[in-house]
All heavy atoms as TSV, in Angstrom:
chain	resi	resn	atom	element	x	y	z
A	1	MET	N	N	-2.133	18.118	-31.017
A	1	MET	CA	C	-2.237	17.362	-29.781
A	1	MET	C	C	-2.025	18.308	-28.597
A	1	MET	O	O	-1.086	19.083	-28.580
A	1	MET	CB	C	-1.192	16.241	-29.759
A	1	MET	CG	C	-1.216	15.421	-28.493
A	1	MET	SD	S	0.149	14.259	-28.432
A	1	MET	CE	C	-0.768	12.749	-28.479
A	2	ALA	N	N	-2.892	18.254	-27.620
A	2	ALA	CA	C	-2.813	19.127	-26.463
A	2	ALA	C	C	-1.670	18.688	-25.544
A	2	ALA	O	O	-1.374	17.502	-25.421
A	2	ALA	CB	C	-4.127	19.102	-25.704
A	3	GLU	N	N	-1.067	19.682	-24.917
A	3	GLU	CA	C	0.029	19.401	-23.994
A	3	GLU	C	C	-0.518	18.755	-22.723
A	3	GLU	O	O	-1.534	19.188	-22.183
A	3	GLU	CB	C	0.744	20.703	-23.635
A	3	GLU	CG	C	1.879	20.500	-22.685
A	3	GLU	CD	C	2.560	21.794	-22.286
A	3	GLU	OE1	O	2.271	22.834	-22.903
A	3	GLU	OE2	O	3.358	21.748	-21.350
A	4	VAL	N	N	0.151	17.724	-22.262
A	4	VAL	CA	C	-0.243	17.040	-21.039
A	4	VAL	C	C	0.386	17.785	-19.862
A	4	VAL	O	O	1.592	18.009	-19.840
A	4	VAL	CB	C	0.225	15.566	-21.038
A	4	VAL	CG1	C	-0.111	14.893	-19.724
A	4	VAL	CG2	C	-0.373	14.812	-22.204
A	5	LYS	N	N	-0.431	18.193	-18.918
A	5	LYS	CA	C	0.052	18.886	-17.722
A	5	LYS	C	C	0.755	17.890	-16.808
A	5	LYS	O	O	0.403	16.703	-16.758
A	5	LYS	CB	C	-1.108	19.531	-16.964
A	5	LYS	CG	C	-1.853	20.576	-17.756
A	5	LYS	CD	C	-1.073	21.838	-17.774
A	5	LYS	CE	C	-1.868	22.951	-18.423
A	5	LYS	NZ	N	-1.084	24.125	-18.626
A	6	TYR	N	N	1.736	18.388	-16.077
A	6	TYR	CA	C	2.503	17.568	-15.147
A	6	TYR	C	C	1.572	16.873	-14.151
A	6	TYR	O	O	1.683	15.666	-13.921
A	6	TYR	CB	C	3.532	18.439	-14.423
A	6	TYR	CG	C	4.370	17.686	-13.428
A	6	TYR	CD1	C	5.514	17.008	-13.832
A	6	TYR	CD2	C	4.023	17.641	-12.085
A	6	TYR	CE1	C	6.292	16.310	-12.927
A	6	TYR	CE2	C	4.791	16.944	-11.170
A	6	TYR	CZ	C	5.922	16.285	-11.594
A	6	TYR	OH	O	6.679	15.587	-10.696
A	7	SER	N	N	0.646	17.629	-13.584
A	7	SER	CA	C	-0.252	17.060	-12.567
A	7	SER	C	C	-1.118	15.939	-13.143
A	7	SER	O	O	-1.390	14.942	-12.472
A	7	SER	CB	C	-1.125	18.143	-11.938
A	7	SER	OG	O	-1.911	18.777	-12.921
A	8	LYS	N	N	-1.538	16.093	-14.390
A	8	LYS	CA	C	-2.348	15.048	-15.035
A	8	LYS	C	C	-1.499	13.810	-15.316
A	8	LYS	O	O	-1.975	12.672	-15.209
A	8	LYS	CB	C	-2.978	15.561	-16.336
A	8	LYS	CG	C	-4.046	16.601	-16.105
A	8	LYS	CD	C	-5.245	16.000	-15.412
A	8	LYS	CE	C	-6.337	17.031	-15.243
A	8	LYS	NZ	N	-7.444	16.552	-14.443
A	9	ALA	N	N	-0.240	14.020	-15.690
A	9	ALA	CA	C	0.655	12.890	-15.950
A	9	ALA	C	C	0.899	12.099	-14.666
A	9	ALA	O	O	0.849	10.867	-14.669
A	9	ALA	CB	C	1.973	13.388	-16.537
A	10	ILE	N	N	1.110	12.813	-13.564
A	10	ILE	CA	C	1.324	12.151	-12.275
A	10	ILE	C	C	0.058	11.401	-11.851
A	10	ILE	O	O	0.123	10.260	-11.365
A	10	ILE	CB	C	1.734	13.176	-11.194
A	10	ILE	CG1	C	3.120	13.746	-11.497
A	10	ILE	CG2	C	1.694	12.563	-9.801
A	10	ILE	CD1	C	4.253	12.752	-11.431
A	11	GLU	N	N	-1.076	12.025	-12.072
A	11	GLU	CA	C	-2.363	11.389	-11.745
A	11	GLU	C	C	-2.526	10.083	-12.529
A	11	GLU	O	O	-2.930	9.051	-11.984
A	11	GLU	CB	C	-3.483	12.369	-12.109
A	11	GLU	CG	C	-4.824	12.064	-11.561
A	11	GLU	CD	C	-5.813	13.175	-11.907
A	11	GLU	OE1	O	-5.692	14.280	-11.353
A	11	GLU	OE2	O	-6.698	12.920	-12.756
A	12	ARG	N	N	-2.193	10.122	-13.814
A	12	ARG	CA	C	-2.308	8.929	-14.659
A	12	ARG	C	C	-1.319	7.852	-14.219
A	12	ARG	O	O	-1.658	6.658	-14.205
A	12	ARG	CB	C	-2.098	9.298	-16.137
A	12	ARG	CG	C	-2.212	8.133	-17.083
A	12	ARG	CD	C	-3.609	7.532	-17.084
A	12	ARG	NE	N	-3.624	6.366	-17.959
A	12	ARG	CZ	C	-4.276	5.253	-17.688
A	12	ARG	NH1	N	-5.035	5.151	-16.638
A	12	ARG	NH2	N	-4.218	4.232	-18.517
A	13	LEU	N	N	-0.104	8.263	-13.849
A	13	LEU	CA	C	0.873	7.298	-13.344
A	13	LEU	C	C	0.338	6.604	-12.094
A	13	LEU	O	O	0.485	5.382	-11.946
A	13	LEU	CB	C	2.200	7.989	-13.021
A	13	LEU	CG	C	3.125	8.229	-14.196
A	13	LEU	CD1	C	4.262	9.152	-13.798
A	13	LEU	CD2	C	3.674	6.922	-14.742
A	14	ASP	N	N	-0.281	7.361	-11.201
A	14	ASP	CA	C	-0.873	6.767	-10.001
A	14	ASP	C	C	-1.947	5.742	-10.367
A	14	ASP	O	O	-2.038	4.680	-9.753
A	14	ASP	CB	C	-1.474	7.845	-9.095
A	14	ASP	CG	C	-0.421	8.611	-8.312
A	14	ASP	OD1	O	0.709	8.105	-8.159
A	14	ASP	OD2	O	-0.737	9.725	-7.845
A	15	GLU	N	N	-2.765	6.065	-11.377
A	15	GLU	CA	C	-3.802	5.133	-11.832
A	15	GLU	C	C	-3.180	3.843	-12.359
A	15	GLU	O	O	-3.650	2.738	-12.055
A	15	GLU	CB	C	-4.651	5.771	-12.927
A	15	GLU	CG	C	-5.543	6.884	-12.474
A	15	GLU	CD	C	-6.217	7.602	-13.637
A	15	GLU	OE1	O	-6.119	7.138	-14.798
A	15	GLU	OE2	O	-6.844	8.643	-13.387
A	16	ILE	N	N	-2.148	3.991	-13.163
A	16	ILE	CA	C	-1.479	2.822	-13.751
A	16	ILE	C	C	-0.872	1.962	-12.653
A	16	ILE	O	O	-1.029	0.725	-12.651
A	16	ILE	CB	C	-0.402	3.254	-14.769
A	16	ILE	CG1	C	-1.072	3.890	-15.992
A	16	ILE	CG2	C	0.472	2.073	-15.184
A	16	ILE	CD1	C	-0.112	4.595	-16.931
A	17	ILE	N	N	-0.197	2.582	-11.708
A	17	ILE	CA	C	0.417	1.835	-10.603
A	17	ILE	C	C	-0.642	1.106	-9.803
A	17	ILE	O	O	-0.479	-0.067	-9.448
A	17	ILE	CB	C	1.252	2.778	-9.711
A	17	ILE	CG1	C	2.493	3.246	-10.482
A	17	ILE	CG2	C	1.666	2.082	-8.412
A	17	ILE	CD1	C	3.223	4.405	-9.846
A	18	GLY	N	N	-1.743	1.783	-9.531
A	18	GLY	CA	C	-2.842	1.140	-8.803
A	18	GLY	C	C	-3.371	-0.069	-9.539
A	18	GLY	O	O	-3.652	-1.118	-8.930
A	19	LYS	N	N	-3.530	0.060	-10.841
A	19	LYS	CA	C	-4.040	-1.052	-11.659
A	19	LYS	C	C	-3.067	-2.231	-11.616
A	19	LYS	O	O	-3.472	-3.378	-11.453
A	19	LYS	CB	C	-4.235	-0.565	-13.100
A	19	LYS	CG	C	-4.809	-1.571	-14.030
A	19	LYS	CD	C	-6.309	-1.536	-14.026
A	19	LYS	CE	C	-6.815	-2.376	-15.179
A	19	LYS	NZ	N	-8.227	-2.556	-15.166
A	20	ILE	N	N	-1.777	-1.937	-11.740
A	20	ILE	CA	C	-0.763	-2.994	-11.722
A	20	ILE	C	C	-0.714	-3.666	-10.353
A	20	ILE	O	O	-0.643	-4.894	-10.255
A	20	ILE	CB	C	0.622	-2.433	-12.122
A	20	ILE	CG1	C	0.612	-2.038	-13.605
A	20	ILE	CG2	C	1.724	-3.450	-11.842
A	20	ILE	CD1	C	1.822	-1.240	-14.048
A	21	GLU	N	N	-0.767	-2.874	-9.299
A	21	GLU	CA	C	-0.698	-3.425	-7.945
A	21	GLU	C	C	-1.934	-4.241	-7.574
A	21	GLU	O	O	-1.857	-5.114	-6.708
A	21	GLU	CB	C	-0.495	-2.303	-6.926
A	21	GLU	CG	C	0.882	-1.700	-6.983
A	21	GLU	CD	C	1.087	-0.548	-6.015
A	21	GLU	OE1	O	0.088	0.031	-5.539
A	21	GLU	OE2	O	2.252	-0.231	-5.749
A	22	SER	N	N	-3.052	-3.974	-8.227
A	22	SER	CA	C	-4.287	-4.693	-7.896
A	22	SER	C	C	-4.312	-6.108	-8.463
A	22	SER	O	O	-5.196	-6.881	-8.135
A	22	SER	CB	C	-5.496	-3.925	-8.438
A	22	SER	OG	O	-5.591	-4.075	-9.847
A	23	ASP	N	N	-3.358	-6.427	-9.294
A	23	ASP	CA	C	-3.296	-7.744	-9.945
A	23	ASP	C	C	-4.508	-8.004	-10.826
A	23	ASP	O	O	-4.784	-9.138	-11.202
A	23	ASP	CB	C	-3.154	-8.881	-8.919
A	23	ASP	CG	C	-1.834	-8.838	-8.176
A	23	ASP	OD1	O	-0.830	-8.414	-8.776
A	23	ASP	OD2	O	-1.805	-9.237	-6.999
A	24	ASP	N	N	-5.255	-6.955	-11.144
A	24	ASP	CA	C	-6.443	-7.080	-11.984
A	24	ASP	C	C	-6.107	-6.598	-13.395
A	24	ASP	O	O	-6.770	-5.728	-13.947
A	24	ASP	CB	C	-7.586	-6.250	-11.379
A	24	ASP	CG	C	-8.884	-6.442	-12.136
A	24	ASP	OD1	O	-9.065	-7.524	-12.728
A	24	ASP	OD2	O	-9.707	-5.510	-12.137
A	25	ILE	N	N	-5.071	-7.182	-13.965
A	25	ILE	CA	C	-4.611	-6.732	-15.275
A	25	ILE	C	C	-4.034	-7.931	-16.018
A	25	ILE	O	O	-3.306	-8.736	-15.437
A	25	ILE	CB	C	-3.576	-5.595	-15.110
A	25	ILE	CG1	C	-3.243	-4.934	-16.437
A	25	ILE	CG2	C	-2.333	-6.059	-14.411
A	25	ILE	CD1	C	-2.452	-3.642	-16.299
A	26	ASP	N	N	-4.388	-8.051	-17.290
A	26	ASP	CA	C	-3.826	-9.177	-18.053
A	26	ASP	C	C	-2.485	-8.761	-18.658
A	26	ASP	O	O	-2.115	-7.596	-18.658
A	26	ASP	CB	C	-4.804	-9.693	-19.108
A	26	ASP	CG	C	-5.101	-8.698	-20.215
A	26	ASP	OD1	O	-4.188	-7.960	-20.624
A	26	ASP	OD2	O	-6.250	-8.664	-20.691
A	27	VAL	N	N	-1.770	-9.714	-19.168
A	27	VAL	CA	C	-0.410	-9.495	-19.664
A	27	VAL	C	C	-0.381	-8.489	-20.806
A	27	VAL	O	O	0.505	-7.626	-20.854
A	27	VAL	CB	C	0.231	-10.835	-20.097
A	27	VAL	CG1	C	1.565	-10.605	-20.768
A	27	VAL	CG2	C	0.381	-11.764	-18.908
A	28	ASP	N	N	-1.357	-8.580	-21.719
A	28	ASP	CA	C	-1.382	-7.642	-22.851
A	28	ASP	C	C	-1.569	-6.209	-22.372
A	28	ASP	O	O	-0.879	-5.302	-22.828
A	28	ASP	CB	C	-2.500	-8.012	-23.826
A	28	ASP	CG	C	-2.270	-9.356	-24.480
A	28	ASP	OD1	O	-1.087	-9.683	-24.750
A	28	ASP	OD2	O	-3.250	-10.076	-24.718
A	29	GLU	N	N	-2.481	-6.019	-21.450
A	29	GLU	CA	C	-2.719	-4.671	-20.928
A	29	GLU	C	C	-1.527	-4.207	-20.091
A	29	GLU	O	O	-1.163	-3.038	-20.117
A	29	GLU	CB	C	-4.000	-4.613	-20.093
A	29	GLU	CG	C	-4.322	-3.193	-19.668
A	29	GLU	CD	C	-5.589	-3.060	-18.857
A	29	GLU	OE1	O	-6.322	-4.047	-18.684
A	29	GLU	OE2	O	-5.822	-1.940	-18.388
A	30	LEU	N	N	-0.922	-5.119	-19.350
A	30	LEU	CA	C	0.245	-4.785	-18.541
A	30	LEU	C	C	1.339	-4.181	-19.408
A	30	LEU	O	O	1.914	-3.147	-19.082
A	30	LEU	CB	C	0.762	-6.021	-17.798
A	30	LEU	CG	C	2.042	-5.832	-16.994
A	30	LEU	CD1	C	1.839	-4.821	-15.875
A	30	LEU	CD2	C	2.512	-7.170	-16.436
A	31	SER	N	N	1.613	-4.817	-20.521
A	31	SER	CA	C	2.638	-4.321	-21.435
A	31	SER	C	C	2.308	-2.912	-21.913
A	31	SER	O	O	3.176	-2.031	-21.920
A	31	SER	CB	C	2.762	-5.266	-22.632
A	31	SER	OG	O	3.671	-4.765	-23.568
A	32	LEU	N	N	1.081	-2.684	-22.290
A	32	LEU	CA	C	0.662	-1.352	-22.757
A	32	LEU	C	C	0.781	-0.317	-21.646
A	32	LEU	O	O	1.239	0.813	-21.884
A	32	LEU	CB	C	-0.775	-1.397	-23.268
A	32	LEU	CG	C	-1.020	-2.172	-24.548
A	32	LEU	CD1	C	-2.525	-2.265	-24.826
A	32	LEU	CD2	C	-0.304	-1.520	-25.719
A	33	ARG	N	N	0.372	-0.670	-20.431
A	33	ARG	CA	C	0.410	0.283	-19.310
A	33	ARG	C	C	1.840	0.606	-18.908
A	33	ARG	O	O	2.146	1.742	-18.558
A	33	ARG	CB	C	-0.366	-0.258	-18.103
A	33	ARG	CG	C	-1.842	-0.400	-18.286
A	33	ARG	CD	C	-2.532	0.884	-18.761
A	33	ARG	NE	N	-3.509	0.530	-19.764
A	33	ARG	CZ	C	-3.569	1.046	-20.987
A	33	ARG	NH1	N	-2.741	1.967	-21.381
A	33	ARG	NH2	N	-4.479	0.657	-21.844
A	34	VAL	N	N	2.732	-0.381	-18.965
A	34	VAL	CA	C	4.136	-0.127	-18.638
A	34	VAL	C	C	4.739	0.832	-19.667
A	34	VAL	O	O	5.459	1.774	-19.306
A	34	VAL	CB	C	4.946	-1.442	-18.541
A	34	VAL	CG1	C	6.441	-1.171	-18.485
A	34	VAL	CG2	C	4.497	-2.244	-17.330
A	35	LYS	N	N	4.434	0.626	-20.935
A	35	LYS	CA	C	4.925	1.534	-21.977
A	35	LYS	C	C	4.376	2.945	-21.755
A	35	LYS	O	O	5.112	3.932	-21.881
A	35	LYS	CB	C	4.521	1.032	-23.367
A	35	LYS	CG	C	5.274	-0.196	-23.808
A	35	LYS	CD	C	4.762	-0.701	-25.147
A	35	LYS	CE	C	5.410	-2.021	-25.525
A	35	LYS	NZ	N	4.866	-2.568	-26.776
A	36	GLU	N	N	3.103	3.041	-21.427
A	36	GLU	CA	C	2.496	4.347	-21.166
A	36	GLU	C	C	3.167	5.007	-19.960
A	36	GLU	O	O	3.474	6.205	-19.979
A	36	GLU	CB	C	0.997	4.185	-20.909
A	36	GLU	CG	C	0.289	5.493	-20.647
A	36	GLU	CD	C	-1.186	5.331	-20.328
A	36	GLU	OE1	O	-1.704	4.195	-20.252
A	36	GLU	OE2	O	-1.838	6.387	-20.150
A	37	ALA	N	N	3.417	4.222	-18.915
A	37	ALA	CA	C	4.053	4.757	-17.712
A	37	ALA	C	C	5.448	5.281	-18.014
A	37	ALA	O	O	5.830	6.362	-17.543
A	37	ALA	CB	C	4.105	3.688	-16.623
A	38	VAL	N	N	6.204	4.558	-18.805
A	38	VAL	CA	C	7.554	5.004	-19.175
A	38	VAL	C	C	7.482	6.340	-19.914
A	38	VAL	O	O	8.255	7.263	-19.634
A	38	VAL	CB	C	8.283	3.936	-20.027
A	38	VAL	CG1	C	9.534	4.489	-20.675
A	38	VAL	CG2	C	8.610	2.724	-19.166
A	39	ASN	N	N	6.549	6.462	-20.839
A	39	ASN	CA	C	6.394	7.720	-21.574
A	39	ASN	C	C	5.989	8.865	-20.646
A	39	ASN	O	O	6.468	9.991	-20.793
A	39	ASN	CB	C	5.388	7.564	-22.712
A	39	ASN	CG	C	5.930	6.735	-23.855
A	39	ASN	OD1	O	7.126	6.705	-24.097
A	39	ASN	ND2	N	5.053	6.039	-24.545
A	40	LEU	N	N	5.128	8.581	-19.686
A	40	LEU	CA	C	4.717	9.608	-18.733
A	40	LEU	C	C	5.877	10.037	-17.838
A	40	LEU	O	O	6.034	11.221	-17.539
A	40	LEU	CB	C	3.541	9.111	-17.884
A	40	LEU	CG	C	2.213	8.994	-18.620
A	40	LEU	CD1	C	1.211	8.201	-17.783
A	40	LEU	CD2	C	1.659	10.369	-18.969
A	41	VAL	N	N	6.696	9.085	-17.415
A	41	VAL	CA	C	7.866	9.414	-16.595
A	41	VAL	C	C	8.823	10.299	-17.395
A	41	VAL	O	O	9.348	11.289	-16.877
A	41	VAL	CB	C	8.566	8.142	-16.080
A	41	VAL	CG1	C	9.927	8.462	-15.486
A	41	VAL	CG2	C	7.690	7.423	-15.069
A	42	LYS	N	N	9.044	9.969	-18.665
A	42	LYS	CA	C	9.910	10.789	-19.516
A	42	LYS	C	C	9.352	12.206	-19.651
A	42	LYS	O	O	10.094	13.187	-19.584
A	42	LYS	CB	C	10.052	10.160	-20.906
A	42	LYS	CG	C	10.917	8.921	-20.943
A	42	LYS	CD	C	10.972	8.351	-22.350
A	42	LYS	CE	C	11.757	7.071	-22.424
A	42	LYS	NZ	N	11.765	6.501	-23.792
A	43	LEU	N	N	8.040	12.304	-19.846
A	43	LEU	CA	C	7.393	13.598	-19.975
A	43	LEU	C	C	7.567	14.419	-18.694
A	43	LEU	O	O	7.921	15.599	-18.745
A	43	LEU	CB	C	5.907	13.405	-20.282
A	43	LEU	CG	C	5.110	14.689	-20.380
A	43	LEU	CD1	C	4.479	14.812	-21.751
A	43	LEU	CD2	C	4.060	14.735	-19.307
A	44	CYS	N	N	7.344	13.790	-17.553
A	44	CYS	CA	C	7.485	14.489	-16.269
A	44	CYS	C	C	8.924	14.949	-16.051
A	44	CYS	O	O	9.160	16.073	-15.597
A	44	CYS	CB	C	7.040	13.595	-15.118
A	44	CYS	SG	S	5.247	13.339	-15.065
A	45	LYS	N	N	9.869	14.099	-16.370
A	45	LYS	CA	C	11.280	14.473	-16.209
A	45	LYS	C	C	11.626	15.656	-17.100
A	45	LYS	O	O	12.312	16.588	-16.672
A	45	LYS	CB	C	12.194	13.295	-16.511
A	45	LYS	CG	C	13.659	13.656	-16.299
A	45	LYS	CD	C	14.579	12.506	-16.445
A	45	LYS	CE	C	16.041	12.835	-16.243
A	45	LYS	NZ	N	16.481	14.178	-16.322
A	46	ALA	N	N	11.144	15.652	-18.328
A	46	ALA	CA	C	11.409	16.760	-19.246
A	46	ALA	C	C	10.803	18.057	-18.709
A	46	ALA	O	O	11.427	19.124	-18.791
A	46	ALA	CB	C	10.851	16.441	-20.633
A	47	LYS	N	N	9.614	17.980	-18.140
A	47	LYS	CA	C	8.970	19.171	-17.573
A	47	LYS	C	C	9.747	19.689	-16.365
A	47	LYS	O	O	9.911	20.891	-16.200
A	47	LYS	CB	C	7.521	18.874	-17.202
A	47	LYS	CG	C	6.620	18.766	-18.421
A	47	LYS	CD	C	5.182	18.595	-18.025
A	47	LYS	CE	C	4.278	18.579	-19.234
A	47	LYS	NZ	N	4.123	19.869	-19.874
A	48	ILE	N	N	10.230	18.792	-15.529
A	48	ILE	CA	C	11.027	19.194	-14.365
A	48	ILE	C	C	12.331	19.833	-14.830
A	48	ILE	O	O	12.735	20.884	-14.315
A	48	ILE	CB	C	11.290	17.993	-13.439
A	48	ILE	CG1	C	9.991	17.580	-12.754
A	48	ILE	CG2	C	12.367	18.314	-12.405
A	48	ILE	CD1	C	10.067	16.261	-12.016
A	49	ASP	N	N	12.994	19.225	-15.797
A	49	ASP	CA	C	14.247	19.771	-16.322
A	49	ASP	C	C	14.031	21.163	-16.913
A	49	ASP	O	O	14.832	22.074	-16.687
A	49	ASP	CB	C	14.850	18.840	-17.381
A	49	ASP	CG	C	15.384	17.538	-16.796
A	49	ASP	OD1	O	15.539	17.446	-15.556
A	49	ASP	OD2	O	15.639	16.607	-17.586
A	50	LYS	N	N	12.947	21.330	-17.662
A	50	LYS	CA	C	12.642	22.627	-18.273
A	50	LYS	C	C	12.383	23.682	-17.204
A	50	LYS	O	O	12.900	24.801	-17.274
A	50	LYS	CB	C	11.432	22.506	-19.201
A	50	LYS	CG	C	11.078	23.800	-19.885
A	50	LYS	CD	C	9.866	23.649	-20.775
A	50	LYS	CE	C	9.505	25.013	-21.364
A	50	LYS	NZ	N	8.216	25.005	-22.008
A	51	ALA	N	N	11.598	23.331	-16.204
A	51	ALA	CA	C	11.294	24.266	-15.130
A	51	ALA	C	C	12.562	24.644	-14.372
A	51	ALA	O	O	12.765	25.819	-14.029
A	51	ALA	CB	C	10.266	23.669	-14.179
A	52	GLU	N	N	13.423	23.682	-14.139
A	52	GLU	CA	C	14.684	23.940	-13.441
A	52	GLU	C	C	15.549	24.922	-14.231
A	52	GLU	O	O	16.109	25.862	-13.661
A	52	GLU	CB	C	15.434	22.628	-13.221
A	52	GLU	CG	C	16.729	22.778	-12.458
A	52	GLU	CD	C	17.433	21.456	-12.243
A	52	GLU	OE1	O	17.249	20.514	-13.047
A	52	GLU	OE2	O	18.200	21.373	-11.269
A	53	MET	N	N	15.646	24.740	-15.534
A	53	MET	CA	C	16.428	25.643	-16.382
A	53	MET	C	C	15.834	27.047	-16.376
A	53	MET	O	O	16.563	28.040	-16.311
A	53	MET	CB	C	16.514	25.110	-17.818
A	53	MET	CG	C	17.432	23.927	-17.960
A	53	MET	SD	S	17.609	23.212	-19.645
A	53	MET	CE	C	16.798	24.320	-20.721
A	54	GLU	N	N	14.502	27.140	-16.441
A	54	GLU	CA	C	13.852	28.440	-16.452
A	54	GLU	C	C	14.067	29.176	-15.131
A	54	GLU	O	O	14.343	30.375	-15.122
A	54	GLU	CB	C	12.356	28.286	-16.746
A	54	GLU	CG	C	12.080	27.888	-18.182
A	54	GLU	CD	C	10.622	27.551	-18.446
A	54	GLU	OE1	O	9.818	27.481	-17.492
A	54	GLU	OE2	O	10.289	27.341	-19.625
A	55	VAL	N	N	13.961	28.469	-14.020
A	55	VAL	CA	C	14.182	29.085	-12.713
A	55	VAL	C	C	15.638	29.535	-12.590
A	55	VAL	O	O	15.920	30.643	-12.123
A	55	VAL	CB	C	13.797	28.120	-11.566
A	55	VAL	CG1	C	14.286	28.633	-10.215
A	55	VAL	CG2	C	12.291	27.900	-11.550
A	56	LYS	N	N	16.557	28.689	-13.033
A	56	LYS	CA	C	17.980	29.050	-12.987
A	56	LYS	C	C	18.231	30.306	-13.809
A	56	LYS	O	O	18.960	31.199	-13.368
A	56	LYS	CB	C	18.835	27.894	-13.495
A	56	LYS	CG	C	20.327	28.165	-13.403
A	56	LYS	CD	C	21.137	27.007	-13.936
A	56	LYS	CE	C	22.615	27.196	-13.833
A	56	LYS	NZ	N	23.157	28.480	-14.190
A	57	GLN	N	N	17.617	30.403	-14.977
A	57	GLN	CA	C	17.805	31.580	-15.828
A	57	GLN	C	C	17.264	32.834	-15.147
A	57	GLN	O	O	17.908	33.879	-15.169
A	57	GLN	CB	C	17.122	31.385	-17.185
A	57	GLN	CG	C	17.354	32.522	-18.154
A	57	GLN	CD	C	18.820	32.694	-18.506
A	57	GLN	OE1	O	19.482	31.735	-18.905
A	57	GLN	NE2	N	19.340	33.887	-18.351
A	58	VAL	N	N	16.111	32.731	-14.525
A	58	VAL	CA	C	15.530	33.877	-13.814
A	58	VAL	C	C	16.440	34.307	-12.671
A	58	VAL	O	O	16.704	35.498	-12.484
A	58	VAL	CB	C	14.111	33.544	-13.294
A	58	VAL	CG1	C	13.611	34.609	-12.334
A	58	VAL	CG2	C	13.147	33.376	-14.457
A	59	VAL	N	N	16.948	33.359	-11.902
A	59	VAL	CA	C	17.844	33.672	-10.786
A	59	VAL	C	C	19.134	34.298	-11.301
A	59	VAL	O	O	19.616	35.298	-10.749
A	59	VAL	CB	C	18.128	32.407	-9.941
A	59	VAL	CG1	C	19.234	32.649	-8.927
A	59	VAL	CG2	C	16.854	31.943	-9.247
A	60	ASP	N	N	19.694	33.745	-12.374
A	60	ASP	CA	C	20.910	34.307	-12.968
A	60	ASP	C	C	20.671	35.728	-13.449
A	60	ASP	O	O	21.493	36.623	-13.195
A	60	ASP	CB	C	21.409	33.445	-14.132
A	60	ASP	CG	C	22.020	32.130	-13.693
A	60	ASP	OD1	O	22.273	31.957	-12.479
A	60	ASP	OD2	O	22.228	31.263	-14.562
A	61	ASP	N	N	19.557	35.958	-14.137
A	61	ASP	CA	C	19.229	37.298	-14.628
A	61	ASP	C	C	19.063	38.269	-13.465
A	61	ASP	O	O	19.529	39.400	-13.516
A	61	ASP	CB	C	17.958	37.277	-15.476
A	61	ASP	CG	C	18.147	36.574	-16.808
A	61	ASP	OD1	O	19.307	36.288	-17.191
A	61	ASP	OD2	O	17.117	36.282	-17.465
A	62	PHE	N	N	18.409	37.825	-12.412
A	62	PHE	CA	C	18.206	38.673	-11.237
A	62	PHE	C	C	19.547	39.010	-10.587
A	62	PHE	O	O	19.792	40.153	-10.227
A	62	PHE	CB	C	17.287	37.974	-10.224
A	62	PHE	CG	C	17.091	38.764	-8.970
A	62	PHE	CD1	C	16.236	39.861	-8.968
A	62	PHE	CD2	C	17.738	38.412	-7.799
A	62	PHE	CE1	C	16.053	40.598	-7.808
A	62	PHE	CE2	C	17.547	39.143	-6.636
A	62	PHE	CZ	C	16.713	40.238	-6.645
A	63	SER	N	N	20.411	38.009	-10.456
A	63	SER	CA	C	21.721	38.232	-9.846
A	63	SER	C	C	22.539	39.222	-10.652
A	63	SER	O	O	23.194	40.101	-10.076
A	63	SER	CB	C	22.485	36.899	-9.719
A	63	SER	OG	O	21.807	36.025	-8.849
A	64	LYS	N	N	22.523	39.094	-11.940
A	64	LYS	CA	C	23.264	40.030	-12.812
A	64	LYS	C	C	22.708	41.441	-12.681
A	64	LYS	O	O	23.469	42.405	-12.626
A	64	LYS	CB	C	23.198	39.563	-14.256
A	64	LYS	CG	C	24.005	38.318	-14.533
A	64	LYS	CD	C	23.813	37.847	-15.963
A	64	LYS	CE	C	24.479	36.501	-16.182
A	64	LYS	NZ	N	24.171	35.951	-17.511
A	65	ALA	N	N	21.417	41.556	-12.626
A	65	ALA	CA	C	20.782	42.871	-12.511
A	65	ALA	C	C	21.128	43.505	-11.167
A	65	ALA	O	O	21.346	44.719	-11.099
A	65	ALA	CB	C	19.265	42.749	-12.665
A	66	GLU	N	N	21.198	42.763	-10.108
A	66	GLU	CA	C	21.523	43.286	-8.795
A	66	GLU	C	C	22.957	43.820	-8.754
A	66	GLU	O	O	23.233	44.817	-8.115
A	66	GLU	CB	C	21.332	42.207	-7.729
A	66	GLU	CG	C	19.899	41.911	-7.412
A	66	GLU	CD	C	19.160	43.127	-6.835
A	66	GLU	OE1	O	19.643	43.679	-5.829
A	66	GLU	OE2	O	18.132	43.493	-7.407
A	67	PHE	N	N	23.858	43.147	-9.446
A	67	PHE	CA	C	25.260	43.568	-9.456
A	67	PHE	C	C	25.478	44.795	-10.315
A	67	PHE	O	O	26.439	45.529	-10.125
A	67	PHE	CB	C	26.179	42.426	-9.917
A	67	PHE	CG	C	26.304	41.320	-8.913
A	67	PHE	CD1	C	25.894	40.036	-9.223
A	67	PHE	CD2	C	26.813	41.562	-7.652
A	67	PHE	CE1	C	26.001	39.011	-8.292
A	67	PHE	CE2	C	26.923	40.545	-6.712
A	67	PHE	CZ	C	26.524	39.262	-7.028
A	68	LEU	N	N	24.597	45.029	-11.261
A	68	LEU	CA	C	24.721	46.188	-12.136
A	68	LEU	C	C	24.272	47.473	-11.461
A	68	LEU	O	O	24.626	48.568	-11.897
A	68	LEU	CB	C	23.924	45.974	-13.425
A	68	LEU	CG	C	24.424	44.851	-14.332
A	68	LEU	CD1	C	23.485	44.674	-15.506
A	68	LEU	CD2	C	25.839	45.128	-14.815
A	69	LYS	N	N	23.530	47.375	-10.397
A	69	LYS	CA	C	23.014	48.576	-9.719
A	69	LYS	C	C	24.025	49.187	-8.814
A	69	LYS	O	O	24.905	48.663	-8.307
A	69	LYS	CB	C	21.740	48.228	-8.925
A	69	LYS	CG	C	20.599	47.882	-9.836
A	69	LYS	CD	C	19.372	47.616	-9.019
A	69	LYS	CE	C	18.231	47.294	-9.973
A	69	LYS	NZ	N	16.993	47.048	-9.321
């Protein structure tokens, strides 16, 4: 399964929100779209958390290297 990019996940969330706000959705589809949206939000949060940890590690490594000189 291919990795979903953050930008694509946000784009899909916007589509889902638009569909829900348009009131042009039946109850069965609404349930499916809400579940999909929750999964996309979890995916986006995980990507943000990962990026934050990676940036923190780079900054920490840089700071340590600067003090060693």
